[in-house]
C-alpha positions as CSV (number, residue, x, y, z in Angstrom):
1,G,0.0,0.1,0.2
2,D,1.2,3.7,0.4
3,R,2.3,3.8,3.5
4,Y,3.7,0.2,4.6
5,L,6.1,-2.0,2.9
6,D,7.3,-5.5,3.5
7,V,10.9,-6.3,3.4
8,H,12.6,-9.7,3.7
9,G,15.6,-11.2,3.4
10,V,17.2,-14.5,3.9
11,V,21.3,-14.6,5.1
12,S,23.2,-17.6,4.7
13,E,26.8,-17.1,6.4
14,Y,29.1,-20.1,6.5
15,T,30.8,-20.5,10.3
16,G,33.0,-23.7,9.9
17,G,30.4,-26.4,10.6
18,A,28.4,-29.0,8.9
19,H,26.0,-26.5,7.0
20,P,25.9,-22.3,6.9
21,M,23.6,-20.4,9.5
22,T,20.5,-19.3,7.4
23,S,18.4,-16.7,9.2
24,V,15.4,-15.1,7.9
25,D,14.9,-11.1,8.3
26,A,11.6,-10.1,7.5
27,F,9.6,-6.5,8.7
28,V,7.4,-4.1,7.5
29,W,8.8,-0.5,7.3
30,D,6.6,2.4,7.7
31,R,7.2,5.4,4.5
32,L,5.6,8.0,6.4
33,A,7.5,7.5,9.7
34,Q,10.3,6.5,8.0
35,R,10.9,3.8,10.3
36,R,11.1,-0.3,10.6
37,L,8.0,-1.4,12.6
38,A,7.9,-4.0,15.3
39,L,5.0,-6.6,15.1
40,A,3.6,-4.4,18.4
41,D,3.5,-0.7,16.8
42,L,0.5,-2.1,14.8
43,L,-1.5,-4.0,17.5
44,A,-4.4,-2.3,19.1
45,D,-3.5,-3.4,22.3
46,P,0.6,-4.5,22.2
47,Q,0.5,-4.9,26.0
48,P,2.0,-8.4,26.6
49,G,-0.8,-10.7,27.7
50,S,-3.4,-8.7,26.3
51,P,-6.4,-10.5,24.7
52,G,-5.4,-9.7,21.5
53,V,-1.7,-10.5,21.9
54,V,-2.6,-14.1,23.2
55,A,-4.9,-14.8,20.8
56,L,-2.7,-13.5,18.0
57,A,-0.1,-16.0,19.4
58,Q,-1.9,-19.1,20.0
59,A,-3.1,-18.4,16.2
60,A,0.5,-18.2,15.3
61,R,1.3,-21.2,16.7
62,D,-2.0,-23.1,15.1
63,A,-0.5,-22.2,12.5
64,L,3.2,-23.5,12.5
65,I,1.5,-27.2,13.7
66,A,-0.6,-27.5,10.9
67,V,2.3,-26.4,8.7
68,K,4.7,-28.9,10.3
69,R,1.7,-31.9,10.4
70,A,1.4,-31.2,6.6
71,R,5.9,-31.4,6.3
72,V,6.4,-34.1,8.8
73,P,4.1,-37.2,8.6
74,G,2.8,-38.2,12.7
75,Y,4.0,-35.0,14.0
76,D,3.0,-34.6,17.6
77,P,3.1,-31.2,19.0
78,A,3.1,-32.6,22.8
79,G,6.9,-33.9,21.9
80,D,8.2,-31.0,20.3
81,G,10.4,-29.2,22.6
82,F,10.8,-26.0,20.1
83,I,7.2,-24.6,20.4
84,G,6.6,-24.0,23.8
85,N,3.5,-21.5,25.3
86,G,6.5,-20.9,28.1
87,P,7.7,-17.2,29.0
88,D,10.7,-17.4,26.9
89,G,9.2,-19.6,24.0
90,P,8.6,-18.7,20.4
91,F,4.7,-18.0,21.0
92,A,5.0,-15.9,24.4
93,P,2.1,-13.5,24.7
94,D,4.7,-10.7,23.7
95,P,4.9,-8.8,21.1
96,G,8.9,-8.2,21.5
97,K,9.5,-12.0,22.1
98,F,7.0,-13.3,19.4
99,G,6.6,-11.9,15.8
100,R,10.5,-11.0,15.8
101,N,9.9,-11.4,11.5
102,F,6.3,-10.7,10.0
103,A,4.8,-9.1,7.2
104,L,1.4,-7.9,6.5
105,V,0.2,-9.6,3.6
106,P,-2.7,-8.1,1.3
107,P,-5.4,-10.5,-0.5
108,A,-4.8,-12.3,-4.0
109,A,-0.8,-11.5,-3.1
110,D,-0.1,-15.1,-3.5
111,G,-3.0,-16.7,-3.0
112,L,-3.3,-18.1,0.5
113,G,-5.6,-15.0,1.7
114,A,-4.5,-12.2,3.8
115,G,-3.1,-11.8,6.4
116,I,0.0,-11.8,8.7
117,E,2.9,-13.9,7.8
118,L,5.0,-14.8,10.4
119,Y,9.2,-16.2,9.2
120,Y,10.8,-18.2,11.6
121,S,14.7,-19.3,10.8
122,P,16.1,-22.6,11.4
123,Y,16.4,-23.3,15.1
124,D,13.3,-21.5,16.1
125,V,11.1,-23.2,16.3
126,G,12.9,-26.7,15.2
127,P,15.7,-28.6,14.4
128,Y,18.0,-27.6,11.7
129,V,16.6,-30.4,9.3
130,E,13.3,-28.5,9.4
131,G,14.4,-25.5,7.6
132,M,12.8,-22.1,7.8
133,Y,9.4,-21.8,8.2
134,A,6.4,-19.2,7.6
135,V,3.1,-19.3,8.8
136,R,-0.1,-17.3,7.5
137,V,-2.8,-16.1,10.6
138,P,-5.5,-15.6,8.3
139,A,-6.9,-11.9,8.3
140,A,-9.8,-12.9,10.3
141,V,-7.8,-13.2,13.5
142,A,-5.4,-10.8,12.3
143,A,-7.5,-7.5,11.2
144,P,-9.6,-7.2,14.5
145,L,-6.1,-7.3,16.6
146,L,-4.2,-4.5,14.4
147,K,-4.9,-0.2,14.5
148,A,-6.8,0.7,11.7
149,D,-4.6,1.7,9.2
150,A,-2.9,-1.8,9.3
151,A,-5.9,-3.9,9.3
152,R,-7.3,-2.2,5.8
153,V,-3.7,-4.1,4.3
154,L,-5.6,-6.9,4.8
155,Q,-9.1,-6.0,3.5
């Protein structure tokens, strides 16, 4: 749109191990404010533990579980130590800890539907062998939790 620009990059760095360290960096740039936005900047109520943050974190975790089930036959989230809901886990209901790499995806951008896309580097939510993950929280869940100008991107 006129205000927001999604920026997404993948960095691969060889550090002498068995494989390169790969990481993803994705964010929303605010063209009006001329700055990188955190997910909290776009949420209507960004307070850790607020109902909206809890709902968004849970929706992101559910979306990741669905992607893992599609990738790994017999996947059981109960045995996955990478996706815990603890205070330091990747889905802790604190926008300062969860949703570090994200994009606002408008409708029909890729045929999957609008929403907030969250990106996870290897080791963020699984072992290196699983690679990176991109999961989408659908607009029906995400839009009501966003400030009005950000929610319009998802419409």
